[in-house]
C-alpha positions in Angstrom: 89.2 121.2 82.2 88.8 117.8 83.7 85.3 117.4 82.2 86.5 118.2 78.7 89.5 115.9 79.0 87.8 113.0 80.7 88.7 109.7 79.0 91.4 111.3 76.8 95.1 110.9 76.9 97.7 112.5 74.6 101.1 110.9 74.1 103.4 113.0 71.9 106.6 111.2 71.3 109.9 112.9 70.6 113.5 112.8 71.5 113.6 116.6 72.3 112.5 116.1 75.9 116.0 116.0 77.3 116.4 112.3 77.1 119.8 110.9 76.4 120.4 109.7 72.8 120.5 106.0 73.8 117.4 106.3 75.9 115.5 108.3 73.3 116.4 105.7 70.6 115.3 102.8 72.8 112.0 104.5 73.6 111.5 105.4 70.0 112.2 101.9 68.8 110.3 100.0 71.4 108.5 101.9 74.1 106.6 104.6 72.3 105.1 102.1 69.8 104.0 99.8 72.6 102.6 102.3 75.1 99.3 103.1 73.3 98.4 99.5 72.8 99.3 98.5 76.3 97.4 101.4 77.8 94.4 100.8 75.6 94.3 97.1 76.6 94.4 98.1 80.3 91.9 100.9 80.2 89.6 100.4 77.1 86.8 98.8 79.1 86.8 102.0 81.2 86.1 104.1 78.1 89.5 105.7 78.1 90.9 106.3 74.6 94.7 106.2 74.2 96.4 107.4 71.0 99.9 108.7 70.2 101.5 111.1 67.7 105.0 110.6 66.4 106.3 113.9 65.1 109.0 114.0 62.5 111.2 117.0 61.7 109.2 120.0 63.0 110.4 123.6 62.8 111.1 124.2 66.5 114.2 125.5 68.4 115.6 121.9 68.5 116.6 122.4 64.8 118.8 125.2 66.1 120.6 127.6 63.7 120.9 125.5 60.6 122.3 126.6 57.4 120.2 126.8 54.2 122.2 123.8 53.0 121.3 121.8 56.1 117.7 122.8 55.8 117.6 121.7 52.1 119.1 118.3 53.1 116.5 117.8 55.8 113.7 118.7 53.4 115.1 116.4 50.7 114.9 113.5 53.2 111.2 114.1 53.7 108.8 112.7 51.0 106.6 115.7 51.2 109.7 117.9 50.8 108.9 120.3 53.7 109.7 120.4 57.4 106.5 120.4 59.6 105.1 123.2 61.6 104.2 122.8 65.3 100.6 123.3 64.4 100.8 120.2 62.2 101.3 118.2 65.4 98.8 120.2 67.3 96.1 119.5 64.7 96.8 115.8 64.8 96.5 115.7 68.6 93.4 117.9 68.5 91.8 115.4 66.1 92.7 112.4 68.3 91.3 114.2 71.4 88.1 115.4 69.7 84.7 113.9 70.7 84.1 113.2 67.0 87.1 110.8 67.1 85.3 108.8 69.8 85.9 105.5 68.1 89.6 106.1 67.5 91.8 104.4 70.1 95.1 102.7 70.1 96.1 104.7 67.1 99.7 105.6 66.3 99.8 108.7 64.0 103.0 109.6 62.4 103.0 113.4 61.6 106.2 113.4 59.6 105.6 114.3 56.0 105.7 110.6 55.0 109.2 109.9 56.4 108.2 106.9 58.5 106.2 105.3 55.7 109.1 105.6 53.3 111.6 103.8 55.6 
C-alpha cells in the first residue's frame, strides 16, 4: 500500500467527525481551506501532492431519520437539487489521488452539488 500511496495525501473535510459545533465551524471557515495550501508549500519540493475535498450534504447516517419534507427542503437548498451519495466523494478523492492527476496539487474540491459556489 505504501508504494501506491507514496506522495499522496487525502484530506476530506466535514463536521461529522465528532467535533463540537464551534470547533467544526472554525475549522470549516478557516482551517480546512488553509491546510492544503500550507501543506503544499511545505512539501511541494518533495513531490508530495496535497489536495482536499469538501463534501456537502451526503446521504449518510449523519442525516438521520429525516422526514420527506426535511429531505425536500435540503434538496431545494442544493443547486443541483439532489443530496450527494458517498460515492460522489469517493470518486472525487480517487481522481485527486490518481497518477493521472499528477499535476494537481493544492486543490480544494467542493463536492456539494454547487452549494458552495452559490453562496
